[in-house]
PyMOL Python script that loads the backbone (N, CA, C, O; Angstrom):
from pymol import cmd

cmd.read_pdbstr("""\
ATOM      1  N   MET A   1     -72.685 -22.356   8.397  1.00  0.00           N
ATOM      2  CA  MET A   1     -72.495 -22.588   6.973  1.00  0.00           C
ATOM      3  C   MET A   1     -71.161 -23.316   6.774  1.00  0.00           C
ATOM      4  O   MET A   1     -70.144 -22.932   7.351  1.00  0.00           O
ATOM      5  N   LYS A   2     -71.180 -24.352   5.964  1.00  0.00           N
ATOM      6  CA  LYS A   2     -69.959 -25.108   5.676  1.00  0.00           C
ATOM      7  C   LYS A   2     -69.373 -24.678   4.338  1.00  0.00           C
ATOM      8  O   LYS A   2     -70.096 -24.416   3.377  1.00  0.00           O
ATOM      9  N   LYS A   3     -68.047 -24.613   4.300  1.00  0.00           N
ATOM     10  CA  LYS A   3     -67.335 -24.403   3.042  1.00  0.00           C
ATOM     11  C   LYS A   3     -65.915 -24.906   3.194  1.00  0.00           C
ATOM     12  O   LYS A   3     -65.459 -25.186   4.302  1.00  0.00           O
ATOM     13  N   THR A   4     -65.222 -25.019   2.077  1.00  0.00           N
ATOM     14  CA  THR A   4     -63.850 -25.508   2.121  1.00  0.00           C
ATOM     15  C   THR A   4     -62.883 -24.348   2.347  1.00  0.00           C
ATOM     16  O   THR A   4     -63.207 -23.197   2.058  1.00  0.00           O
ATOM     17  N   LEU A   5     -61.708 -24.654   2.859  1.00  0.00           N
ATOM     18  CA  LEU A   5     -60.720 -23.622   3.190  1.00  0.00           C
ATOM     19  C   LEU A   5     -60.282 -22.792   1.990  1.00  0.00           C
ATOM     20  O   LEU A   5     -59.938 -21.621   2.151  1.00  0.00           O
ATOM     21  N   ASP A   6     -60.288 -23.370   0.797  1.00  0.00           N
ATOM     22  CA  ASP A   6     -59.812 -22.630  -0.374  1.00  0.00           C
ATOM     23  C   ASP A   6     -60.709 -21.453  -0.749  1.00  0.00           C
ATOM     24  O   ASP A   6     -60.260 -20.554  -1.460  1.00  0.00           O
ATOM     25  N   VAL A   7     -61.973 -21.430  -0.290  1.00  0.00           N
ATOM     26  CA  VAL A   7     -62.876 -20.323  -0.619  1.00  0.00           C
ATOM     27  C   VAL A   7     -63.107 -19.382   0.565  1.00  0.00           C
ATOM     28  O   VAL A   7     -63.962 -18.500   0.493  1.00  0.00           O
ATOM     29  N   PHE A   8     -62.360 -19.559   1.646  1.00  0.00           N
ATOM     30  CA  PHE A   8     -62.441 -18.657   2.798  1.00  0.00           C
ATOM     31  C   PHE A   8     -61.976 -17.265   2.394  1.00  0.00           C
ATOM     32  O   PHE A   8     -61.137 -17.117   1.506  1.00  0.00           O
ATOM     33  N   ALA A   9     -62.520 -16.254   3.045  1.00  0.00           N
ATOM     34  CA  ALA A   9     -62.058 -14.878   2.871  1.00  0.00           C
ATOM     35  C   ALA A   9     -61.079 -14.562   3.997  1.00  0.00           C
ATOM     36  O   ALA A   9     -61.139 -15.172   5.065  1.00  0.00           O
ATOM     37  N   ILE A  10     -60.202 -13.634   3.766  1.00  0.00           N
ATOM     38  CA  ILE A  10     -59.238 -13.239   4.792  1.00  0.00           C
ATOM     39  C   ILE A  10     -59.999 -12.758   6.031  1.00  0.00           C
ATOM     40  O   ILE A  10     -60.922 -11.949   5.934  1.00  0.00           O
ATOM     41  N   GLY A  11     -59.597 -13.269   7.188  1.00  0.00           N
ATOM     42  CA  GLY A  11     -60.238 -12.888   8.443  1.00  0.00           C
ATOM     43  C   GLY A  11     -61.331 -13.843   8.901  1.00  0.00           C
ATOM     44  O   GLY A  11     -61.801 -13.740  10.033  1.00  0.00           O
ATOM     45  N   GLU A  12     -61.739 -14.760   8.050  1.00  0.00           N
ATOM     46  CA  GLU A  12     -62.768 -15.727   8.447  1.00  0.00           C
ATOM     47  C   GLU A  12     -62.162 -16.808   9.330  1.00  0.00           C
ATOM     48  O   GLU A  12     -60.979 -17.132   9.224  1.00  0.00           O
ATOM     49  N   SER A  13     -62.995 -17.355  10.199  1.00  0.00           N
ATOM     50  CA  SER A  13     -62.542 -18.445  11.052  1.00  0.00           C
ATOM     51  C   SER A  13     -63.645 -19.477  11.182  1.00  0.00           C
ATOM     52  O   SER A  13     -64.802 -19.215  10.852  1.00  0.00           O
ATOM     53  N   GLY A  14     -63.274 -20.651  11.666  1.00  0.00           N
ATOM     54  CA  GLY A  14     -64.249 -21.712  11.823  1.00  0.00           C
ATOM     55  C   GLY A  14     -63.634 -22.956  12.428  1.00  0.00           C
ATOM     56  O   GLY A  14     -62.479 -22.971  12.854  1.00  0.00           O
ATOM     57  N   THR A  15     -64.449 -24.001  12.451  1.00  0.00           N
ATOM     58  CA  THR A  15     -64.047 -25.279  13.026  1.00  0.00           C
ATOM     59  C   THR A  15     -64.049 -26.341  11.935  1.00  0.00           C
ATOM     60  O   THR A  15     -65.022 -26.470  11.191  1.00  0.00           O
ATOM     61  N   ILE A  16     -62.974 -27.092  11.840  1.00  0.00           N
ATOM     62  CA  ILE A  16     -62.886 -28.163  10.841  1.00  0.00           C
ATOM     63  C   ILE A  16     -63.906 -29.244  11.184  1.00  0.00           C
ATOM     64  O   ILE A  16     -63.975 -29.708  12.323  1.00  0.00           O
ATOM     65  N   VAL A  17     -64.698 -29.641  10.184  1.00  0.00           N
ATOM     66  CA  VAL A  17     -65.673 -30.708  10.405  1.00  0.00           C
ATOM     67  C   VAL A  17     -65.319 -31.988   9.669  1.00  0.00           C
ATOM     68  O   VAL A  17     -65.726 -33.074  10.084  1.00  0.00           O
ATOM     69  N   LYS A  18     -64.556 -31.873   8.566  1.00  0.00           N
ATOM     70  CA  LYS A  18     -64.230 -33.067   7.786  1.00  0.00           C
ATOM     71  C   LYS A  18     -62.987 -32.814   6.948  1.00  0.00           C
ATOM     72  O   LYS A  18     -62.781 -31.712   6.439  1.00  0.00           O
ATOM     73  N   VAL A  19     -62.160 -33.846   6.810  1.00  0.00           N
ATOM     74  CA  VAL A  19     -60.997 -33.784   5.936  1.00  0.00           C
ATOM     75  C   VAL A  19     -61.178 -34.853   4.863  1.00  0.00           C
ATOM     76  O   VAL A  19     -61.208 -36.047   5.162  1.00  0.00           O
ATOM     77  N   ASN A  20     -61.297 -34.413   3.618  1.00  0.00           N
ATOM     78  CA  ASN A  20     -61.478 -35.324   2.487  1.00  0.00           C
ATOM     79  C   ASN A  20     -60.125 -35.708   1.903  1.00  0.00           C
ATOM     80  O   ASN A  20     -59.080 -35.374   2.461  1.00  0.00           O
ATOM     81  N   GLY A  21     -60.153 -36.397   0.800  1.00  0.00           N
ATOM     82  CA  GLY A  21     -58.923 -36.841   0.162  1.00  0.00           C
ATOM     83  C   GLY A  21     -58.660 -38.278   0.550  1.00  0.00           C
ATOM     84  O   GLY A  21     -59.377 -38.873   1.355  1.00  0.00           O
ATOM     85  N   GLU A  22     -57.622 -38.815  -0.038  1.00  0.00           N
ATOM     86  CA  GLU A  22     -57.292 -40.195   0.279  1.00  0.00           C
ATOM     87  C   GLU A  22     -55.797 -40.400   0.300  1.00  0.00           C
ATOM     88  O   GLU A  22     -55.034 -39.616  -0.265  1.00  0.00           O
ATOM     89  N   GLY A  23     -55.392 -41.461   0.957  1.00  0.00           N
ATOM     90  CA  GLY A  23     -53.985 -41.843   0.973  1.00  0.00           C
ATOM     91  C   GLY A  23     -53.072 -40.812   1.588  1.00  0.00           C
ATOM     92  O   GLY A  23     -53.329 -40.285   2.671  1.00  0.00           O
ATOM     93  N   ARG A  24     -51.995 -40.536   0.870  1.00  0.00           N
ATOM     94  CA  ARG A  24     -50.937 -39.652   1.362  1.00  0.00           C
ATOM     95  C   ARG A  24     -51.417 -38.233   1.643  1.00  0.00           C
ATOM     96  O   ARG A  24     -51.003 -37.618   2.625  1.00  0.00           O
ATOM     97  N   VAL A  25     -52.287 -37.716   0.782  1.00  0.00           N
ATOM     98  CA  VAL A  25     -52.757 -36.335   0.948  1.00  0.00           C
ATOM     99  C   VAL A  25     -53.504 -36.190   2.271  1.00  0.00           C
ATOM    100  O   VAL A  25     -53.235 -35.270   3.042  1.00  0.00           O
ATOM    101  N   ARG A  26     -54.435 -37.094   2.529  1.00  0.00           N
ATOM    102  CA  ARG A  26     -55.223 -37.037   3.766  1.00  0.00           C
ATOM    103  C   ARG A  26     -54.322 -37.218   4.991  1.00  0.00           C
ATOM    104  O   ARG A  26     -54.466 -36.503   5.983  1.00  0.00           O
ATOM    105  N   ARG A  27     -53.407 -38.161   4.919  1.00  0.00           N
ATOM    106  CA  ARG A  27     -52.485 -38.416   6.026  1.00  0.00           C
ATOM    107  C   ARG A  27     -51.627 -37.177   6.311  1.00  0.00           C
ATOM    108  O   ARG A  27     -51.396 -36.829   7.468  1.00  0.00           O
ATOM    109  N   ARG A  28     -51.161 -36.521   5.253  1.00  0.00           N
ATOM    110  CA  ARG A  28     -50.334 -35.318   5.407  1.00  0.00           C
ATOM    111  C   ARG A  28     -51.114 -34.195   6.091  1.00  0.00           C
ATOM    112  O   ARG A  28     -50.586 -33.509   6.966  1.00  0.00           O
ATOM    113  N   LEU A  29     -52.374 -34.012   5.688  1.00  0.00           N
ATOM    114  CA  LEU A  29     -53.201 -32.976   6.306  1.00  0.00           C
ATOM    115  C   LEU A  29     -53.404 -33.266   7.797  1.00  0.00           C
ATOM    116  O   LEU A  29     -53.310 -32.360   8.625  1.00  0.00           O
ATOM    117  N   PHE A  30     -53.682 -34.526   8.135  1.00  0.00           N
ATOM    118  CA  PHE A  30     -53.820 -34.905   9.542  1.00  0.00           C
ATOM    119  C   PHE A  30     -52.521 -34.657  10.299  1.00  0.00           C
ATOM    120  O   PHE A  30     -52.547 -34.153  11.422  1.00  0.00           O
ATOM    121  N   ASP A  31     -51.390 -35.003   9.701  1.00  0.00           N
ATOM    122  CA  ASP A  31     -50.095 -34.813  10.352  1.00  0.00           C
ATOM    123  C   ASP A  31     -49.796 -33.338  10.621  1.00  0.00           C
ATOM    124  O   ASP A  31     -49.091 -33.017  11.578  1.00  0.00           O
ATOM    125  N   MET A  32     -50.325 -32.442   9.789  1.00  0.00           N
ATOM    126  CA  MET A  32     -50.123 -31.007   9.979  1.00  0.00           C
ATOM    127  C   MET A  32     -51.073 -30.424  11.018  1.00  0.00           C
ATOM    128  O   MET A  32     -50.988 -29.237  11.336  1.00  0.00           O
ATOM    129  N   GLY A  33     -51.978 -31.244  11.551  1.00  0.00           N
ATOM    130  CA  GLY A  33     -52.891 -30.776  12.594  1.00  0.00           C
ATOM    131  C   GLY A  33     -54.278 -30.424  12.110  1.00  0.00           C
ATOM    132  O   GLY A  33     -55.104 -29.952  12.892  1.00  0.00           O
ATOM    133  N   LEU A  34     -54.551 -30.641  10.838  1.00  0.00           N
ATOM    134  CA  LEU A  34     -55.871 -30.347  10.281  1.00  0.00           C
ATOM    135  C   LEU A  34     -56.806 -31.524  10.561  1.00  0.00           C
ATOM    136  O   LEU A  34     -57.018 -32.389   9.710  1.00  0.00           O
ATOM    137  N   THR A  35     -57.356 -31.533  11.771  1.00  0.00           N
ATOM    138  CA  THR A  35     -58.227 -32.621  12.197  1.00  0.00           C
ATOM    139  C   THR A  35     -59.588 -32.059  12.594  1.00  0.00           C
ATOM    140  O   THR A  35     -59.688 -30.896  12.984  1.00  0.00           O
ATOM    141  N   PRO A  36     -60.631 -32.872  12.499  1.00  0.00           N
ATOM    142  CA  PRO A  36     -61.966 -32.397  12.901  1.00  0.00           C
ATOM    143  C   PRO A  36     -61.955 -31.860  14.331  1.00  0.00           C
ATOM    144  O   PRO A  36     -61.380 -32.467  15.234  1.00  0.00           O
ATOM    145  N   GLY A  37     -62.603 -30.710  14.517  1.00  0.00           N
ATOM    146  CA  GLY A  37     -62.661 -30.059  15.821  1.00  0.00           C
ATOM    147  C   GLY A  37     -61.639 -28.959  16.011  1.00  0.00           C
ATOM    148  O   GLY A  37     -61.764 -28.162  16.941  1.00  0.00           O
ATOM    149  N   ALA A  38     -60.629 -28.890  15.156  1.00  0.00           N
ATOM    150  CA  ALA A  38     -59.597 -27.849  15.274  1.00  0.00           C
ATOM    151  C   ALA A  38     -60.136 -26.509  14.756  1.00  0.00           C
ATOM    152  O   ALA A  38     -60.864 -26.460  13.765  1.00  0.00           O
ATOM    153  N   GLU A  39     -59.768 -25.434  15.442  1.00  0.00           N
ATOM    154  CA  GLU A  39     -60.156 -24.078  15.040  1.00  0.00           C
ATOM    155  C   GLU A  39     -59.135 -23.539  14.039  1.00  0.00           C
ATOM    156  O   GLU A  39     -57.929 -23.688  14.237  1.00  0.00           O
ATOM    157  N   VAL A  40     -59.622 -22.910  12.961  1.00  0.00           N
ATOM    158  CA  VAL A  40     -58.736 -22.314  11.958  1.00  0.00           C
ATOM    159  C   VAL A  40     -59.131 -20.870  11.697  1.00  0.00           C
ATOM    160  O   VAL A  40     -60.295 -20.496  11.840  1.00  0.00           O
ATOM    161  N   TYR A  41     -58.154 -20.066  11.314  1.00  0.00           N
ATOM    162  CA  TYR A  41     -58.349 -18.659  10.991  1.00  0.00           C
ATOM    163  C   TYR A  41     -57.515 -18.347   9.757  1.00  0.00           C
ATOM    164  O   TYR A  41     -56.312 -18.608   9.744  1.00  0.00           O
ATOM    165  N   LEU A  42     -58.135 -17.792   8.722  1.00  0.00           N
ATOM    166  CA  LEU A  42     -57.393 -17.459   7.500  1.00  0.00           C
ATOM    167  C   LEU A  42     -56.714 -16.109   7.673  1.00  0.00           C
ATOM    168  O   LEU A  42     -57.379 -15.081   7.798  1.00  0.00           O
ATOM    169  N   ARG A  43     -55.390 -16.117   7.678  1.00  0.00           N
ATOM    170  CA  ARG A  43     -54.597 -14.900   7.888  1.00  0.00           C
ATOM    171  C   ARG A  43     -54.292 -14.166   6.588  1.00  0.00           C
ATOM    172  O   ARG A  43     -54.493 -12.956   6.489  1.00  0.00           O
ATOM    173  N   LYS A  44     -53.804 -14.905   5.587  1.00  0.00           N
ATOM    174  CA  LYS A  44     -53.328 -14.271   4.356  1.00  0.00           C
ATOM    175  C   LYS A  44     -53.607 -15.150   3.149  1.00  0.00           C
ATOM    176  O   LYS A  44     -53.772 -16.365   3.260  1.00  0.00           O
ATOM    177  N   LYS A  45     -53.655 -14.499   1.993  1.00  0.00           N
ATOM    178  CA  LYS A  45     -53.708 -15.206   0.710  1.00  0.00           C
ATOM    179  C   LYS A  45     -52.671 -14.566  -0.204  1.00  0.00           C
ATOM    180  O   LYS A  45     -52.477 -13.350  -0.176  1.00  0.00           O
ATOM    181  N   ALA A  46     -52.014 -15.375  -1.003  1.00  0.00           N
ATOM    182  CA  ALA A  46     -51.080 -14.845  -1.998  1.00  0.00           C
ATOM    183  C   ALA A  46     -51.897 -14.094  -3.054  1.00  0.00           C
ATOM    184  O   ALA A  46     -53.099 -14.329  -3.179  1.00  0.00           O
ATOM    185  N   PRO A  47     -51.268 -13.201  -3.809  1.00  0.00           N
ATOM    186  CA  PRO A  47     -52.003 -12.407  -4.800  1.00  0.00           C
ATOM    187  C   PRO A  47     -52.880 -13.222  -5.757  1.00  0.00           C
ATOM    188  O   PRO A  47     -53.960 -12.765  -6.131  1.00  0.00           O
ATOM    189  N   LEU A  48     -52.450 -14.385  -6.150  1.00  0.00           N
ATOM    190  CA  LEU A  48     -53.272 -15.204  -7.045  1.00  0.00           C
ATOM    191  C   LEU A  48     -54.065 -16.270  -6.284  1.00  0.00           C
ATOM    192  O   LEU A  48     -54.659 -17.159  -6.894  1.00  0.00           O
ATOM    193  N   GLY A  49     -54.073 -16.179  -4.949  1.00  0.00           N
ATOM    194  CA  GLY A  49     -54.860 -17.085  -4.125  1.00  0.00           C
ATOM    195  C   GLY A  49     -54.184 -18.390  -3.757  1.00  0.00           C
ATOM    196  O   GLY A  49     -54.806 -19.240  -3.119  1.00  0.00           O
ATOM    197  N   ASP A  50     -52.941 -18.573  -4.136  1.00  0.00           N
ATOM    198  CA  ASP A  50     -52.247 -19.823  -3.849  1.00  0.00           C
ATOM    199  C   ASP A  50     -50.789 -19.523  -3.529  1.00  0.00           C
ATOM    200  O   ASP A  50     -50.099 -19.001  -4.405  1.00  0.00           O
ATOM    201  N   PRO A  51     -50.281 -19.806  -2.368  1.00  0.00           N
ATOM    202  CA  PRO A  51     -50.890 -20.518  -1.240  1.00  0.00           C
ATOM    203  C   PRO A  51     -51.677 -19.596  -0.317  1.00  0.00           C
ATOM    204  O   PRO A  51     -51.736 -18.383  -0.521  1.00  0.00           O
ATOM    205  N   ILE A  52     -52.288 -20.207   0.716  1.00  0.00           N
ATOM    206  CA  ILE A  52     -52.976 -19.454   1.760  1.00  0.00           C
ATOM    207  C   ILE A  52     -52.246 -19.713   3.072  1.00  0.00           C
ATOM    208  O   ILE A  52     -51.569 -20.729   3.227  1.00  0.00           O
ATOM    209  N   GLU A  53     -52.391 -18.783   4.016  1.00  0.00           N
ATOM    210  CA  GLU A  53     -51.781 -18.960   5.338  1.00  0.00           C
ATOM    211  C   GLU A  53     -52.881 -18.946   6.385  1.00  0.00           C
ATOM    212  O   GLU A  53     -53.680 -18.012   6.454  1.00  0.00           O
ATOM    213  N   ILE A  54     -52.913 -20.000   7.204  1.00  0.00           N
ATOM    214  CA  ILE A  54     -53.915 -20.102   8.259  1.00  0.00           C
ATOM    215  C   ILE A  54     -53.226 -20.178   9.616  1.00  0.00           C
ATOM    216  O   ILE A  54     -52.058 -20.552   9.719  1.00  0.00           O
ATOM    217  N   THR A  55     -53.976 -19.814  10.655  1.00  0.00           N
ATOM    218  CA  THR A  55     -53.516 -20.026  12.019  1.00  0.00           C
ATOM    219  C   THR A  55     -54.282 -21.228  12.537  1.00  0.00           C
ATOM    220  O   THR A  55     -55.509 -21.285  12.456  1.00  0.00           O
ATOM    221  N   LEU A  56     -53.538 -22.189  13.071  1.00  0.00           N
ATOM    222  CA  LEU A  56     -54.103 -23.458  13.509  1.00  0.00           C
ATOM    223  C   LEU A  56     -53.343 -23.931  14.736  1.00  0.00           C
ATOM    224  O   LEU A  56     -52.120 -24.066  14.693  1.00  0.00           O
ATOM    225  N   ARG A  57     -54.052 -24.183  15.828  1.00  0.00           N
ATOM    226  CA  ARG A  57     -53.433 -24.714  17.048  1.00  0.00           C
ATOM    227  C   ARG A  57     -52.240 -23.871  17.526  1.00  0.00           C
ATOM    228  O   ARG A  57     -51.266 -24.406  18.056  1.00  0.00           O
ATOM    229  N   GLY A  58     -52.326 -22.559  17.335  1.00  0.00           N
ATOM    230  CA  GLY A  58     -51.283 -21.668  17.835  1.00  0.00           C
ATOM    231  C   GLY A  58     -50.093 -21.464  16.921  1.00  0.00           C
ATOM    232  O   GLY A  58     -49.118 -20.833  17.329  1.00  0.00           O
ATOM    233  N   TYR A  59     -50.136 -21.974  15.699  1.00  0.00           N
ATOM    234  CA  TYR A  59     -49.030 -21.730  14.769  1.00  0.00           C
ATOM    235  C   TYR A  59     -49.572 -21.394  13.383  1.00  0.00           C
ATOM    236  O   TYR A  59     -50.741 -21.640  13.087  1.00  0.00           O
ATOM    237  N   GLU A  60     -48.712 -20.829  12.539  1.00  0.00           N
ATOM    238  CA  GLU A  60     -49.094 -20.462  11.185  1.00  0.00           C
ATOM    239  C   GLU A  60     -48.724 -21.600  10.242  1.00  0.00           C
ATOM    240  O   GLU A  60     -47.666 -22.216  10.377  1.00  0.00           O
ATOM    241  N   LEU A  61     -49.604 -21.868   9.291  1.00  0.00           N
ATOM    242  CA  LEU A  61     -49.419 -22.962   8.355  1.00  0.00           C
ATOM    243  C   LEU A  61     -49.792 -22.477   6.957  1.00  0.00           C
ATOM    244  O   LEU A  61     -50.844 -21.866   6.771  1.00  0.00           O
ATOM    245  N   SER A  62     -48.941 -22.745   5.985  1.00  0.00           N
ATOM    246  CA  SER A  62     -49.239 -22.416   4.588  1.00  0.00           C
ATOM    247  C   SER A  62     -49.709 -23.666   3.865  1.00  0.00           C
ATOM    248  O   SER A  62     -49.129 -24.742   4.006  1.00  0.00           O
ATOM    249  N   LEU A  63     -50.771 -23.502   3.089  1.00  0.00           N
ATOM    250  CA  LEU A  63     -51.350 -24.618   2.332  1.00  0.00           C
ATOM    251  C   LEU A  63     -51.542 -24.224   0.883  1.00  0.00           C
ATOM    252  O   LEU A  63     -51.852 -23.072   0.580  1.00  0.00           O
ATOM    253  N   ARG A  64     -51.359 -25.170   0.000  1.00  0.00           N
ATOM    254  CA  ARG A  64     -51.689 -24.974  -1.399  1.00  0.00           C
ATOM    255  C   ARG A  64     -53.201 -25.045  -1.555  1.00  0.00           C
ATOM    256  O   ARG A  64     -53.886 -25.662  -0.740  1.00  0.00           O
ATOM    257  N   LYS A  65     -53.715 -24.418  -2.596  1.00  0.00           N
ATOM    258  CA  LYS A  65     -55.151 -24.382  -2.835  1.00  0.00           C
ATOM    259  C   LYS A  65     -55.731 -25.793  -2.993  1.00  0.00           C
ATOM    260  O   LYS A  65     -56.819 -26.073  -2.489  1.00  0.00           O
ATOM    261  N   ASP A  66     -55.016 -26.678  -3.686  1.00  0.00           N
ATOM    262  CA  ASP A  66     -55.534 -28.036  -3.889  1.00  0.00           C
ATOM    263  C   ASP A  66     -55.584 -28.818  -2.580  1.00  0.00           C
ATOM    264  O   ASP A  66     -56.425 -29.706  -2.436  1.00  0.00           O
ATOM    265  N   GLU A  67     -54.707 -28.514  -1.621  1.00  0.00           N
ATOM    266  CA  GLU A  67     -54.770 -29.142  -0.304  1.00  0.00           C
ATOM    267  C   GLU A  67     -55.944 -28.574   0.499  1.00  0.00           C
ATOM    268  O   GLU A  67     -56.665 -29.311   1.171  1.00  0.00           O
ATOM    269  N   ALA A  68     -56.122 -27.251   0.416  1.00  0.00           N
ATOM    270  CA  ALA A  68     -57.181 -26.577   1.165  1.00  0.00           C
ATOM    271  C   ALA A  68     -58.579 -27.007   0.700  1.00  0.00           C
ATOM    272  O   ALA A  68     -59.534 -26.931   1.473  1.00  0.00           O
ATOM    273  N   GLN A  69     -58.704 -27.455  -0.547  1.00  0.00           N
ATOM    274  CA  GLN A  69     -59.998 -27.909  -1.061  1.00  0.00           C
ATOM    275  C   GLN A  69     -60.494 -29.154  -0.345  1.00  0.00           C
ATOM    276  O   GLN A  69     -61.687 -29.455  -0.387  1.00  0.00           O
ATOM    277  N   ASN A  70     -59.603 -29.879   0.308  1.00  0.00           N
ATOM    278  CA  ASN A  70     -59.971 -31.115   1.006  1.00  0.00           C
ATOM    279  C   ASN A  70     -60.458 -30.889   2.432  1.00  0.00           C
ATOM    280  O   ASN A  70     -60.881 -31.839   3.090  1.00  0.00           O
ATOM    281  N   VAL A  71     -60.408 -29.650   2.925  1.00  0.00           N
ATOM    282  CA  VAL A  71     -60.752 -29.376   4.315  1.00  0.00           C
ATOM    283  C   VAL A  71     -62.081 -28.639   4.389  1.00  0.00           C
ATOM    284  O   VAL A  71     -62.184 -27.494   3.948  1.00  0.00           O
ATOM    285  N   GLU A  72     -63.100 -29.292   4.946  1.00  0.00           N
ATOM    286  CA  GLU A  72     -64.423 -28.680   5.125  1.00  0.00           C
ATOM    287  C   GLU A  72     -64.489 -28.040   6.507  1.00  0.00           C
ATOM    288  O   GLU A  72     -64.117 -28.647   7.511  1.00  0.00           O
ATOM    289  N   VAL A  73     -64.975 -26.792   6.532  1.00  0.00           N
ATOM    290  CA  VAL A  73     -64.993 -26.014   7.780  1.00  0.00           C
ATOM    291  C   VAL A  73     -66.386 -25.439   8.013  1.00  0.00           C
ATOM    292  O   VAL A  73     -67.038 -24.961   7.085  1.00  0.00           O
ATOM    293  N   GLU A  74     -66.829 -25.492   9.259  1.00  0.00           N
ATOM    294  CA  GLU A  74     -68.059 -24.822   9.684  1.00  0.00           C
ATOM    295  C   GLU A  74     -67.657 -23.407  10.052  1.00  0.00           C
ATOM    296  O   GLU A  74     -66.908 -23.204  11.008  1.00  0.00           O
ATOM    297  N   VAL A  75     -68.150 -22.416   9.299  1.00  0.00           N
ATOM    298  CA  VAL A  75     -67.755 -21.020   9.478  1.00  0.00           C
ATOM    299  C   VAL A  75     -68.425 -20.436  10.713  1.00  0.00           C
ATOM    300  O   VAL A  75     -69.615 -20.647  10.949  1.00  0.00           O
ATOM    301  N   LYS A  76     -67.640 -19.695  11.502  1.00  0.00           N
ATOM    302  CA  LYS A  76     -68.185 -18.987  12.658  1.00  0.00           C
ATOM    303  C   LYS A  76     -68.921 -17.754  12.164  1.00  0.00           C
ATOM    304  O   LYS A  76     -68.419 -17.017  11.315  1.00  0.00           O
ATOM    305  N   GLU A  77     -70.092 -17.538  12.693  1.00  0.00           N
ATOM    306  CA  GLU A  77     -70.860 -16.351  12.339  1.00  0.00           C
ATOM    307  C   GLU A  77     -70.374 -15.169  13.184  1.00  0.00           C
ATOM    308  O   GLU A  77     -70.278 -15.273  14.407  1.00  0.00           O
ATOM    309  N   GLU A  78     -70.071 -14.058  12.530  1.00  0.00           N
ATOM    310  CA  GLU A  78     -69.639 -12.852  13.228  1.00  0.00           C
ATOM    311  C   GLU A  78     -70.849 -12.146  13.812  1.00  0.00           C
ATOM    312  O   GLU A  78     -71.887 -12.043  13.157  1.00  0.00           O
ATOM    313  N   LYS A  79     -70.724 -11.657  15.044  1.00  0.00           N
ATOM    314  CA  LYS A  79     -71.842 -10.942  15.690  1.00  0.00           C
ATOM    315  C   LYS A  79     -71.484  -9.519  15.967  1.00  0.00           C
ATOM    316  O   LYS A  79     -72.301  -8.771  16.505  1.00  0.00           O
TER     317      LYS A  79
END
""", "prot")
cmd.dss("prot")
cmd.show_as("cartoon", "prot")
cmd.util.cbc("prot")
cmd.orient("prot")
């Protein structure tokens, strides 16, 4: 199932399949390591849902909700 990072629940993980946006925003996301094929895990959300903290490529990264809306992720199914 695909969804964007901004609607992930705490503890969910998946693989990035697409990064939307244009210009500076898209370039910034790529520079932070948010590229197709990267594994992400949602660690924390602020009380009002903005920002969120993810684990990506072995480090923690905080993203604003509007940035996270540009990242499409294939969710891993829990077994």
